[in-house]
N, C-alpha and C positions, 0 to 999 in steps of 0.2 A: 165597812166594804170595803175590800180590796180595792187594787190600781194594777190594770194591766197593760202593757206596748207590747204590740206585736207587728213582726218586722218578716215581709216576704220578700226575697230575693228574687226579681224579676226573672233573671238568665240562668238561678242555679247556684251562683258563684257570690261567692262572699270576699273580697279583696279587705282584709284587715292585717295588717304589718304591726306588731307589739313597739310599743314606744322605743323600749330602751332596746330595740335591734335595727341591722341594717336591712332594706327592704330584699334585699339579695340574699340573706340565709336563709329562706326556705322555711321562715316559720310564721305562724298563723295566729293573730290575739283570739282564739276559739276555747271557749265563748266571749264574746265581744266584753271588754274592762264596762263597767257601768262608768268608768271616767268618759270615753269612748259617746256614749248616748248624751248624756249631758254637754259636752261639746256642740254635738250636731244640734241636737235644742237650740243650744246662743247662737249658733252660726247660724240657721233659721231665723231665729230672730233678728237677728243685725240685717238680715235682708228686706228692709219694709216694714218690718213690723212695731220693731224697738229701736230706740235710738240711743245706739252705744258708743259710749268713748273708746278710747283708746285704753288698755289695757292699765298704763303708768301715768293715766289723766290725772291731775292734783285738783281740789276746788279751787275757785279763783280767791286771792287774798280778801280778807274781810276787809271791807273800807272800815278809815276810820272817822268815826262819828264825829259831822260838822253840823252849827247850827251858824244861822247870821246872826247876828248881834250888833247894833249900832251905838250901844252906849260905853261906858267904862266898866271895870271887872277891878271890886274891890275883895281881899284878901284878909280884911279884918275879921279878927274873931274864928278863922277856920282853921281847924287841928293842922299841925306841921305836915304829919302824914299825908293828908288832902290838897294839901296848894300845889302841889304839880300833876295831880291827876288832872286838874282842869287849865287852860290857856287861852289866850285872845289874842289874837291879833287884830290892832286897830287900824291898820294899813288896808288888810284885806277886810274886815268887819267880820269875821269869823271867830265864832265860839270853838273849840276842840275839846274834846274828852278822851283824853290818852287814856285813861284806866279805870274800870268800873268805880262806882261811888256808891258806899252805904247808904242806907236812909237817912241817919246821923248826921253823915258828909254831907246830904244833899242839904239838911237841914241847915247845916251850919253855912253854906253856900246861900242859900237863900237868904237869912237873916242879915248877911253882911252885904249883900243886894238887893234890895227890897221890891225892885220895880218889877212890874208887872212884864215888861219886856224882856227881862234877864230869867224869870220866872219859866216862862212859856219856852224860851229858847234850852233852857236846862232838861226839863221836862221832853223834850222831841231830841236831844241825847239820850239820855237814858230809855225813851223808846227805841231807838235805831240801835243801840249798844243791847237792848233784851232780845232783839231780834234772832232766830235762827243760824247758826253757821251755814255757809252754801256747801252744798256737795256737789263732790265729782262726777253723780251719775243722778242728775233729777227726771223727773218723770216731764214728759211731753206730753201737752193735752191731745195732739194730735195722733199719738201712736195706737196701733191697735191692742198692743199688749204692752203698759206702760213698765217702765223699769221694776217697780216696787213689785207688780206683781209678777213679774218673769222671777223676780230674785226667791221672792217667797215661793214659786211653784218649783222651783228648783231646789232650795232647802226639803221641803217635802220630800225629794227625789234622793235625796243624797242618804239615806240608808242605803245598804248593799240590798239589792233583790235579789230574789230567786231567777233562775234563767233557766225556760224551760229547752231543752234540745232537740233538735229532730235528729234521724240518722244523719251522718256526715262521713264524707271523705275527704281528704286532701289531691289533690292535681296542684301542677305547675306546668307553663310555657317558659320558652326561653328565647331568649332576644339576643341576637349578634349585631350590634350596632355599625354603622360604616365609618371608614375614616377617609377623606378627601383629601388626597397630597398629589401635589404636582402634578392634579390631571386623573389620576389613578384613583382607583376608589376599591377598597378594600375592605373586608371586618375586621375585629377586633380580634378575633379567634376567641375571645374569651367569653362566654356566656351569661347572660342576666337572667336572675331567675324572676316571677312573680308566680309566688304561692299562693294560691288562696284555696277556701273549704267549701266544697261540691254538696250540695243540699236537694231538696226535693222543692222545685219552686212554688210547689201547692200548700208546702207544710212551715210557717212560720217559726221563726226564734221569738220567746216570747219572754219580757222581764216581768216580774211580778213582784210585787211588794203586797204580800199580805195584810199586814198591821197600819197599811200607809192609808186614810181617808183622804179624799182633796174633796174642796167644796165642789157647787155648781160652776161656780164663774173659772174657778182654776181649771175644771174640764174641759169648758168651752177654749178658755186658751191653750190648752193641750192639745185640743184636736186642730185648731188652727196651726200650730208649730210642726203638728206630724204630719197635716195634709202638705205640706210646703216641704217637704222631707222627701227629695226625689233619689237620692243615694246617702248610703251609711258605709261607711270608710272612704276606701278611694271613689272616684268619679266613675269606676267600671259598673261596680257593686249597687247597680240600679236597682230599687226597693220599692214596696206600697207599705204603708206603716198606718198602724190607726191604735186610737183608746178603748178598749174594754175595762167596765168594772172586774170582771171575772176573764180567765183565759177563753180564749174563741172554742168555738165545740169542736174544730176538727183534731185540737189538741188536747188528746187522751193521754195520763201519764201510764206507762208500761206498754202502750202501741204503739202510736206514732212519736213520743215525746218521753223525754226524761229530765228527769230533775239536780240541777247542779246549785250548791248552795253555798254559802261563803261560810269557810271553815271556822274562823273568828270569830263571826257572831252567831254562829251556832249555837245553840244548845247539847247538851250531850247525851241526851236520849239520840237527836238527830244524828248525832256523831255514829253512836252507836250501830244505828237503825242504816246507815249509808254501807255497811261492811266492812272487812277489813281492807286496811291500804294497801297499796299495790295489789290489788287482788280485783274487789268490783268496783274501783274508781282510781284517779290519778288527781294529784295536788297541784294546779297550774297555778301561778303568780299572775293575778291582775291588778290594775289599778282601779282606785275606788275612792271617791271624794270624801275628807274628813267629814263627820258626822259633827252634827250643831251642839252647842250646849257651851259650857266654861268648866273650864279647867277648877284643879284647887286654889288658884293666884286669881280665880276672877275671869281671867282671858278665854278668849274663845281660842279651840284649836288650832285654828290657823294663825291668828296672834303671835302664839306662842311658837308654831312652826316658823313664823317668820324671826324669831329671835335665835332660833336654833339655826336658821339658813348660814344668821351675820358670819358668824365667825369662818363657814367654811367657803361662803363667797369673799370673803376677804383674802382668806390663804390662795383661793384659786387666785385671784387678781394681783395678788402681792402687792397692794398698796393700801394694806392696814387698813381696810375697809372701806375706803375712796372709792369712787367710779361706778356708783352706784347701788353698791350694798346698804349703805345708811337710806338710801331713796326708798327703795324695793320694802324694806321694814316701815320705816315712815308711813307710806301707801298703804300697806295692810293691818298696821296697829291702828291708823285714825278711822280707814272704814268702818262704817257702823255695821253691828251684827248681821242684819236683815242681807245685805248686799254683798258682804265678804264673801261668801262662793263664787256669786259672778264674776267679781273683781279677778279672782284666781282663775278662774275659765276663761276670760277674756286674754289672759296673757296666752303668749303665742308659745307653744311648745321647743322653736328655737333657742329663744331667749333662754329656757330652763337648760337645754342643751348645752347653748355656749357658757352658761356660768357654771359646766361642772355639776349637775345635780343629781343626786342619784333616782331623783322623780319629780313631776311636777308640783310647782307650790299647790297646798290647799289639799293634798292627793296621801294615799296612804296604800302600802303594798297589802292588797289579801290574798288571801288561796281559795279558791274554789275546786270543790270535788266534783270532779267529773266524771260521771259515769262512763265504763269503758264499753256499756251495752251500745253505744250510738256509734260504733266504729263498728259493730256485728253486720256489716251491709249483707243482706240474702245472697247466697251465692248465684254466680250468670250462669244459667243453661249452659249446654256445652256447645261449642258451635258445630253441630255436626253437618254434612251435606245437606243443604234446606232443600224440599223440594220443592218450594217454588219454582224454578226456574223448569219444572215439566212443564209449567203451566204459564211462559212468558212467549207468546207467539210476536211481537211486536215491541219494536224498538224506535222510539220516534226521536228525529235529533232536527235542531235548529241550527239553523245557518246563519253564521254574521260575519265581519272581516276586521282587521282592525283599525279599517278608517272609516268615516262620516260619510262616503261618499256610496250613496245608495246605489249607481249602477255597476258598482264593483261584484258587488255581485251575478252568480251566473245567470243568463236569460233563460228563460222557459224554454227555448228551441234547443238549447242545449240540455235536455232532460234525459237524451240515452247516455251524454258523455257524462254527466255527474251519475246518474247511476251506476253506471260500470265502474269507472273510476271511486264510487266508495265500495265498491263491491270488492274490487281489487284490493284496496287499503284492509279493509275486515280481513280477508283470506290472509295476507302478510302480517297481521296481528295474531291471528289464530295461528299459521304456521301448519301444524298438522293436517292434513285433509280433511274436508268436510262437507260429507252430502249434502248438507242444507244450504252450504254458501256454493257448491260447484255445482250441484244435479247431477251429481255422478256418483256411481257406488265405488268401493276399493278396489274392483275392478275394471272402474272405465266404463262402465255403462249407463247409459241416459235414464233418469227417473222416470217414471212414467207418472201422468195425472199431473202434472205442477205442481209437487209435493214438496219443492224446494223454494228458499226464500226470494221474496220480489224486493228489488231497490227504488222505490218509488218516489220523485222527487216532485215536489206540491208548489204550486202558487199559491199560498192560501188567502191571501190580500186580493189577489187578484191583480197585479199591479204591472204582469210581465218577468217578475224573477222570480227565480227559484228561492223560497226563506225556509223551506222545510222537507225533510227526506224522509219518510216512511219505510222501515225495513220487516216486512211482515213475511210471515213463514206458516204453512198450515202444519206442520207438525213443529211441535214444539222446540225450541231452542235447547241444546245442552246446556251446561257448567260453564264448560269452557271458552262454546260458541257467546254467551253471553259476556262473560270478563272480555272479550277481543270487543265486541261491540260497546261495553261501556268504555274501554281504554282509547279508542279512536278521541283524537281530541282535534286534528286539522284534515284537510283534505287541499291536493295542489291544484291550482287551472289553470286551463292555456294558455297562450299569446303573454307569459310573462305576467298574466293578473297575482294580487298578492293571493297569499293561501287561503282556504274560509276554515274559520272557526268554528269547529261541529260540536257541539253540545247535547249528551242524550238527555231529553225532557221525560218521555216516557218510556217504561220497562214495565209492560203488564202483558195479560192475557187479552183475546182479542175482543173477549164479550165483554171486558172493560174498555172498552175504547170506541161503543157506542159513541160519545160525544164528539169524534172526531168526524171531517165529513167524507172520507173514504169509504170508514165502515157504517154509514146511515143507512137505513132500508128507505128503498122509493121504487117504485114500477117505472120509469123513465129514468134512462142513463145517457149521458153526453159526454160527446167526445172531451176530452183535455189535453192530449196528446194524439200525435196522428195513427189511425190505427192502418198497420202494415200486414197484407195479405203473405201467409208464406209462402204461397206458392203458386209457380208462373200462371197466368191468364191465356197466354198463346203458347201453343207448339214451338218448335225450331222453325218450321219453314212460317208463320206466322197464323199458323190455323187457328181459331179462337174454341176454347175450351168453356162452354158453357156453364159446366160445375163449376169452374175455379173461377169465376167470374166475383171479384171482391166481397158482393153484399150475400152471395151464398157461403162463401167462406167464411164469413163473420158470423151469418148464421150457425152454418157446422159447429164454430170454436165456443160459439153461447150455447149451445146444447151440451156440448161436451163437457163444459166447464160446469153448468149446473148440475149436470150426471153424478161429477164428481165430487161435488159441494152437498149431495143428497136433495138436491132440488128438481130433480127431474122433470116433475110433476106441472113445473112452470111455463109456458106457452109465451113464444114470442108472438105477437101480434103484429109489429110492423117494425122496420128498418129503412130510417128515411137518410137519405144521403144531405149536407149539408153543405153548402155550398154552389159551384157555378158548372153546369154541365153544356160539354159542346158537342156536337155530334162531327166523326170527321168525313169526309169526299166521300168515301164508298160506304159510308152508314153502316159497318161492322159492328163498331165500338164506339164508346165516346170518350173523349178526354174531360176528366173530372181535375176541377180546380177547388180540392178542400178550404175548410172556411173554418176554424177554431173559432167560436164565440164566448164571450165574455161578459156580457148582457150587455143592456143601452149605453153604460157611461163607458165602457171603451172598446176601440177599434179591433176587429177581429186579425186574429194571424192565420197568415196561408201555411196551410201543410208544406209546402215546398220550403218554405222557411226554415221547417224542422230537421236538425243533422238528424238522418237516418240510416246511419253505416258506422258499427260497431268498431271500436279503434283498431282491432285486429285484424279486421276487412280492408284489401286492398287501399288502392288508390283514390284521393277526394273524385266522386262522381261517380264511384262504380259501385252498382248495387245490386248482389249477388242475389238477393232477393227477389229480384225481377219486377218488382210493384213500388210504384209511390203510394205512400200513403195519404189515407183521406179520414173526414170527419164524418160520424154519424151519431144519428138520434136511436136509441135502442127502446120500445114500448111493451113490457111483460104484461102477461094476464093479473098478476098480484106483486106485491113488495118482494124486492130480492134484497138480499143485504152484500154491501160491498165487501171489501175491494173486487175492483172487477177490470183485469186487464189483460187483453187479448192480441195476439198475434207475432209477429216478429218482434223479437226486442223486450216482450212486454216483461219480461223479469229485469229489466234495467230502464224501463220507465217510459217506453211508448206503448199505445195500444191504452191507456188509461181511460176510465170513462167514470164521469161522477155524478152522483145520485141529483135527481133535480128535484127539489120538495114543494 
C-alpha cells in the first residue's frame, strides 16, 4: 500500500529557501526537498513527543565492572595472559574486571580461588560485562513516539518520493530595514527580498511513496506528527498536513496536479515518458536523505559519508583533522544503523555550513524532473471597465481617530457640518465637476427630484457621537466618482480636534444594503436629526401663512419624495410632533421645543442644540432658511424603504428619519 503526505498552504504562499542559497537571492525550494520534510517531522517530534538529545551527544562511558569481595585473590594456575584482566583492591574490598574473560580463563580463576564468595563475585562481573553498551538516544517510557519508532519511520521515508505539484507561480516582497543613527531614522536603501511560491489554498502538495508501506503503528505516529506540523519551511508558511494511503481525491494528475520524479531513482521508461529535457520539464537539484543499506565495505552509506568528509573538514579547519572532525566521524560511525539517519537530521544546518560542506551530512543531491506545465497559469481576464460601478449607489464610511478618546469623535449635533465637510472633501478628490456630488448640471442648473448624492452622518450605537457616514445617490455613481469616494482617508474637524480617519466599509447597490438601519422598511419613521422647513411660515410683516406651517411643509415634502421614488400610492396616516409645545400670548402660533429621542437608555437631545447653518451661510445665529428644526414621528399606510431625508440641508445630514421596527 502506498504512503502519501499532503500539505496545504493556508495562506497560499510557501516560503521555502534552498539550503545552499541566501534568502535574498530570490530562489524558492520548489518542489520542496524531501530532506526538508524529514527535518520538519523531527522538529515536531522534539516538541513534546520524543526526548531527543543534541546531535553530537555521545553515549555515557561504560562503567568498569566491579563487585565486592572480602577474601584474598590467588593467581596460582591462571594463564599469564589472563592475570592482568582481573584485579583486586584489598583496601576497598573490590574485585575489578579490566578485560573480558573467556570461559577457560574464568574456569582457571575459579580453580585458583575455589571459595564460593569469589565464584559469586566473578559471576556478577561477567554479567555486568555482558550488558549492552549504553546508547546516546535511548527510548524513554513517557515518550508518545519513542526514539526507536521515530527512527524506524524516518528510515521508511528515506526513499526519494514522487512530488505532485499544483499550478504554481512565484512572487516576492521587498523589505527596507531602518537604521537609527544619532536620533535620525533612515532606510538602508537596499531591498531584502522575500521570495515565495504561490499556490491555490485548496490544492495540496503531495509527497507520494508508491512502493513504501508502513504498518499501523507507524501510521498512527505519522498522523500524530503531522497533526502538530503548523508550518512548513519558514514560520510564515502556515499549513495543514495529513497522511493518507493514496493521494487526496482533489489531486488529479494532468488536471490539477503534475508529477515530479527523482531522476536518479527513475527507471529508463519513466524518463522517456516525461518527454524531452528542457522542453517538457526542468531538472532542479534538491536534497534527499541517503538511502539505508550497506555498501560494499559493509558500512552504511552515512558512515561512509563520514569518512569522506573527514579530509574535507580537516582541510577546512587547517588543523590536520583536529577540532571536531574526528568527533563527528566517531559519532556517526559508532551510531547504530537504525538511528543513524535520525542522528544526521538532528545536526544543525549552521554546523554544516560552518564546516564548509557542500551538503548536510547524511544527504545526497538528486534532481527532480519538474513539469513546465505547473507554471502555465490560466490567462487573467482583461481588466476592462467594469460595469459594476453602474450599480453602486451606496458608499459607507466608518469614522475613527488616532486616539483612544471616544469624545474626540464629532457629536451628533454637528451632523450638518460633518456631512458638508465630507462632500467638499470628495468633490476636491474628484476634481472634475460632478452632477451627483454638486447637484447641478454642467450649465449650473439645479437637478430636480433630489437625484444627487446624500451625505448622511449616523450614530449607529446611539451614544451621541457620529461613527458612520453613508453616501447615497439615487442615480448610480460613475467610475471616477467611485474612485474619489474610495480614496478618501481622512477628514478635518473644527476647533483644533484631530482629523477623522475615514475608512470605506461598504461599496454596493442600494438593494444590497437592506441590513443597514437607514435602508430598512418600516411603516413608522422618527427623526434622528431635526427637520428644518425650507420656507418661512410668516410673511415680512408677521402675517402667518397657514400652508407653510412646519407640519404641512413636512407632509408636502413626504408626498413629493414618495412620488419621485414610485411610492405615490402610500398615504401619510399621521404626523406627530415630538417635544414641548408652548402657545404664545397672542395665540397665533406655538413655539416648539423639539426633542430627538434615543430610547429609554439615553436622555433626548434638544433640536436647538443641533448646528443648523451651513458653512457658507452668514454669521453664527443667522438662519437664512427662516425656521428652527423640529422632531417628528411619521406613520405611513404601509411600509416604506429608506433612506428618508427631508427639508433644508437634507443632503448634508439634517432631516434624517430612521425606521421604527
